[in-house]
C-alpha positions, 0 to 999 in steps of 0.5 A, a space after each residue: 473229186 468225190 466217189 459217188 454212188 454211180 462211181 461205186 456201181 461202176 467199180 463194183 461191176 468191173 471188179 467183180 467180173 461177169 459172173 459175180 456182177 450178174 449175181 449182183 445185178 440179179 440182186 439189184 433187180 430183185 431189190 428193185 422189184 422188192 422196192 416196187 412191191 414195197 411201194 405198191 403195198 405202201 400206196 395200198 395201205 395208204 389209200 386202200 387200208 387207211 385206218 386199219 392197224 392190223 392188216 393181216 387180220 383184216 385180210 384174213 376176215 371172212 365174209 359170209 352172205 351177200 352184200 345186202 345181208 351184210 348191210 342189214 346186219 350193219 344197220 341192226 348192229 348200228 341201231 343196237 349200238 345207239 340203243 345201248 349207248 342211250 341206255 347207259 346214258 340214263 339208266 334210272 329212266 330205263 328202270 322206271 320205264 312203263 310196263 304193260 299190265 295184265 288185264 283182270 276180269 270179274 269172275 263167276 258171271 254164271 254165279 252172278 246169273 244164278 244169284 239174280 234168278 234166286 232173287 227173282 224166284 223168291 217169294 214170301 210165305 207166312 206161317 199163318 196159313 188161315 190168313 194167307 189163304 184168306 188173303 190169297 182168296 180175296 185177291 184172286 176173287 176180288 182184284 184183277 192184277 194178282 201179281 201186283 195186288 199184294 203190293 197195292 194192298 200193302 201200300 193201302 194199309 199205311 193209309 188206313 187211319 181209324 175205323 173209316 175207309 180212307 177213300 170214302 170216309 164211311 165207317 167199315 163194317 165188321 166184315 171189312 175190319 175183320 179182312 183188314 185185320 187179316 191183311 195186317 197180320 199178313 203184312 207184318 215186320 217179317 214181310 217188311 224185312 223180306 221186301 227191303 232185302 229183295 228190294 236192296 238186292 234188286 237195286 244192286 243188280 244192275 251195277 254189279 252186272 255193269 261191272 262185267 261189261 269190263 269197260 277198261 279193257 280197251 284202255 288197258 290194251 291202248 296203254 300196253 301198246 306203247 308200253 311194249 315199245 319202251 324196250 328197244 334193247 330187247 328188240 334185237 332178240 328175235 324171240 322177244 320180237 315174236 312175243 311182241 307180235 304175239 301180244 299185239 295179235 292177242 290184243 286184236 283178238 281180245 279187242 274183237 271178243 270185247 266188241 262182241 261181248 259188249 253187244 251181248 252185255 247190252 242185250 242181257 242188261 236190257 233183259 235184266 232191267 225188265 226182270 228187275 222191274 218185274 220183280 219190283 212190281 211183285 217183290 213178294 212173289 216169284 217172277 220170270 227167270 233171267 235166262 241168258 245162255 249166249 251171254 255166258 258164252 260170249 263172256 267165256 270167250 272173252 275170258 279165254 281171249 283175256 287169258 291168252 293175252 295175259 299169258 303172252 304179256 306175262 312172258 314179255 314182262 318176264 323178259 322186261 323184269 329180267 332186263 331191269 334186273 341187269 341194269 347196272 353200270 358195269 354190265 351195260 358198259 360191257 354191252 355197249 363195248 360188245 355192240 361197238 365190237 360187233 358193229 366195228 367187226 361188221 364194218 370191217 366186214 363190209 369194208 373187206 368185201 368192198 376192197 376184195 380186189 385191193 386185198 387180193 392184189 395185196 396178198 399177191 404182193 405179199 406172197 411175191 415179196 416173201 418169195 423175192 426176199 427168199 431168192 434175195 437172201 440166197 443170192 446175197 449169201 452166195 455173193 458174199 461167199 464168192 466175194 469175200 476172199 476174192 475182194 480181200 486179195 484184190 484190194 491188197 493187189 490194189 494197194 501194191 499197184 497204187 504204191 508202185 505208181 508212187 502213192 505210197 502213203 495211202 491205203 486203200 480198203 473196201 466196204 460193201 454197202 447193201 443200200 439201194 437195189 444192187 450191193 456195191 463195193 465202197 472204196 475208202 482211203 487213209 493217209 498214214 492210217 488216218 481215214 479220209 472221208 469222201 468229201 475230203 478226197 480232193 483235199 488229199 488226192 492230187 489229180 495224179 493220185 486219183 488217176 493212179 488209183 483208177 489205174 490201180 483198180 484197173 491193173 489189179 483186175 488185169 493182174 487177177 486174170 489167170 495166164 490163160 486168160 491173159 493170153 486171150 485178152 486184148 488190153 486197151 488203155 486210154 491216155 493211161 498217164 494223163 496228169 502224171 509227172 515224169 516219175 509216175 510216167 516211168 513207173 507206169 511204163 515199167 508196170 506196163 512193160 513188164 506185163 506186155 508180153 503175157 497179153 494177146 494184145 495191148 492197145 494204148 491210145 494217147 495224144 500225150 507225147 511225153 508218155 510215148 517219148 518216155 515209152 520208147 526211150 525205155 524200150 530202146 531196142 526192145 520194140 519188137 511186136 510194137 506197131 505205131 499208128 497215127 491219126 493224120 488230118 488231111 484235106 479230106 478229113 482224117 486218116 490212120 497211118 503207120 508211124 515210127 518211134 522217131 515220130 514220138 522220140 524226135 523233137 518238134 524241130 525234127 518232126 518238122 524236118 521230116 514233115 517238110 522232107 516228106 512234103 518235098 518227096 510228094 508223100 503228103 500235101 498238107 500245108 507246111 507253110 507255117 512249119 517252113 516259117 518256124 523251122 527257118 526261125 528255129 534254125 536261125 536262132 540255133 545257128 546264132 545261139 551264142 551271138 543272141 545270148 551274148 547280145 541279149 537278143 533272146 526276147 526279140 521278135 524274128 524280124 527285129 532279131 534279124 535286123 539287129 544281127 545284121 546291124 552287129 555284122 553277124 549276118 551279111 547283107 546277102 544272107 539277110 536279104 535271102 532270109 527276108 524273102 523267105 520270111 515274107 513268102 511264108 508269112 500268113 498274112 501275105 497270101 503268097 503261099 496260098 496263091 502258088 501251085 503245089 510244084 511252086 510250094 515244093 520248090 520253095 521248100 526245097 530252096 529253103 532247106 538248101 539255103 539253111 543247110 548250104 548258105 546260112 
């Protein structure tokens, strides 16, 4: 009813022959293999390569180092990406981030110490040597505390009013008045200015020395520590990380130096306070020096630690300033893009590393696919080259035979389809040059047309053989004329009969008597080399027996006669009761055909027919009675036949033929 893929494959195998079919099958095998490869690759692409747009590039990714190293790189890249995205989201805040501040120290501690000692050793000397000498002699001879006496005397002059002693109230004698006048000359305005200057200097010394204590250094270090952590973008740079570490180490060293300096400063501060008190009690005189070499050494070490810290901090600041100078949106957007690319690249490497087995299998499949496609292309080219001329001739032969078998209006053509595993020949048909689609074949092709087309395809193959091949070929035909009318049967017989002598052997299987009858009627006396074999059912089953053309040329009535005769001759033991019954009825109707026709008895049952013929006087009572006896004996409903022996059955069959041909 239709020509489907399975039909096309079978036709292709038949038409092309063993060599081309093998090539086509090889193509089919390779196509099947190619489809399996493609299927497995698609499965890998779906499951193992999901989300990967460029698989060849993915396969070519080279992964260096261990998985642990790669994981660390991925973590670093992920943090860098997050950091840069965060930076891009708030550039203004990044510009205003806190920066670490360098530390400044008061300088020239040695100069300050020299200034202090200069103050301590300063003394007031009068140009009036007479008064000064008398005063010094008086103090030395008349007082015990020479260092503080001048200060006490100076204060006492302020208490003296008039010519009386401010303590006892007695009038001062001339000698005392003269001495007081000398004191007044000694403690004049110049002396007062000297004292005021020294005291002013002394009042500032403690404060100025406290400034050298550098109490803000811990605050600077504490504030700078978080400020150094405000720039995660720079942490990805190894040298920057090293500088941060160096800055922290320098800060720790500076803190240690500062702690040591605090102890030295306290000691020096106590000593300075004592020297100031000593000087304040004898402002006009030279006092002990402020000796502090260990203080100078400790402060020098603090300065060196600060310089080291500031030097490293400045390098950090330079990098921070460079970073801030580059904070514009296009630049940071580019950095975000690069960080994203780097992170994706590392992720791709990690995925490539994890899917090494899948990638290896996919690569193997790709190589196998390339090799298979190359062989397949070669085979297809070879098949195409071999088939083109052969198929053109073959289909011309199909059309010729199809026309000879009576399907003249049709034209058969080919189309090679490469869909599926194996390339196949698609048969196309047209009716008076109008193409017929495959689903409309049943509307154009009768059953006999379809069978004639099948026979044409087969016979074209047979006709395409060389004479030598035909002489070595056994041709087998199974019911070649089924559904054919007499005209097609006749054409088929002529086709076969013309080719019969050139084949080594032709075997025809058929249960179609009309064909066999027509064959032997056409063959007539040219039956030399023909052997007939008949399949006979026996009591034990079935068997093949030799037959004669008469078995197929004779009518059913003739055949029944031979069967009955052979039964009587004991050549077989088949049940012939029904054959005898039918043979008797046929003979009666044949003998009295005219009387039956004249009296319109054609539709009568056998018994009714006999009764009517007897009533009309056509049959005698004797003949009527004998026929009735045989009719009843051979009636299947009466078990007369089955209850008899073989010899009795042969006797009945013999008597029946004798009655028919001698007394009917």
